[in-house]
N, C-alpha and C positions, 0 to 999 in steps of 0.2 A: 799805608794809604790813609788819607784824611777822610774819616767816615762822615764828615759834615758836608762834603762837597760832592755834587753829582757830576759824573763824567759820562757823557752819552755813550751807550754801548758797554758800560762797565758794570759796576756793582756797588752795593753798600750793605751794611749789616744792621740787624735789629736784635733787640733782646728777645729771645724766644718766648718768654712768659708775658711780657708787657706789650710786645710788638713796637716799642718805642725805639727810635734810632739814637743810640748814645753818641755824644760828642767826644769821640775817642779816635785814636789812630789804631789801625789794624796792621799787624806785622806779618810778613811772609818770609819764606826761606831766602837766604842770600849766600853767595860765595864770596870769600875774600882771598886775595892772592897770598899764598904761603908756600914757598919752595919746599918746605919740610912736611907738608900735609898731603894727604891723599883723599880724594872724594870717590866714594863708591857710587856707581850709577849704572844706567842702562843706555846703550847707544842704539838708536833706531834710525834707519835710513828714511829720509824724507825727500819729497820733490821740491823744486824751487817754489811752486805754488804753496805748498804746505809750510815751507820755511817763512814765506811772506806772511801767512796767516799767524804763525807763531810769533813773529816779530810784532804784529799788530796786537795780539792778545797780551803779550808780555810787556805792556807799556811802561811798567816800572823798572824794567831791566834793559840791558843792552847785550847784544849777542857778541861773544868773543870766541875766537878759535882756541882750542885746548889740545893738549897732547893726551892720548889715551894709550893704555897698555892692555892688550896688544893693539898695535896700530890698525886702523880700519882701511887704510889705502886711500882714504879721502879726507876731506876736512871735517873735523868734529867740533861742534860748538857747545857752549854752555851759556846760560844767561846769568848776568851779575847785576846787582842793583845799580841804578843810575845815581849820579850825585844828588839829584833832587829827591829821589826816593829815600836815600840814606839820610838826607837832611830832615825829611819828614819824620823818619824813625827817631832821630836824635831829638827833634823838637818834642815828640811824644814822650820820650824818656825823661827829658827835663821837666815836663809837666806831670809826670807819673800817670800818663793816660794812654799808654800804648799796650796792646794786648795781642795775643795770638788766639784765633778762634779754635776752640777745642776740636771741632769737626775737621778743620784744615790740618791740625797737628796729627790727628789720627790717620788721615789719608796720606800725609806727606812721608816720603821715605827718608827719615832722619836718623841721626844717631840716638843712642839712649840718653844722652845728656839732656837735661831740661832746658827749655828756651830761656833766654836772658830776661824775659819779661813775663808777667802773669798770663795765665790761660783763662779764657772766659767763654762761657756758652754764648754763641752768637749764631744767628740765622742769616744766611746769605740771601740777598734780594738782587736779582739781575735786572739791569735797566735795558730798555728796548735798544736793539741794534741801530747803528747809524746807517741811514740809507745812502 
């Protein structure tokens, strides 16, 4: 995400020491198609209403149907980065100004491999929801 732009109902990040909002890009998890790879995760049932809420919250991602083992007997989805979100990530990489928030990394269920960009202490600030 571009940390310099406000998106109503979303968030931005500040430096926890100075409370200044750095002009950076903040990266999050993403999945890439790879027929030889496996993603370990948790499958949770959701209502149509909750699925719509997840679609709205995951605005930098698009929902795609995936195969799971063992099969669930229903449709299982994962969220993958949108082309626009991936373009922002690449713009940040080219400018050497894309980071992963340390708190996000600690909370995210990821592999033991380090992220492809630097980790930075950042404090999340939520913007007011859209009415």
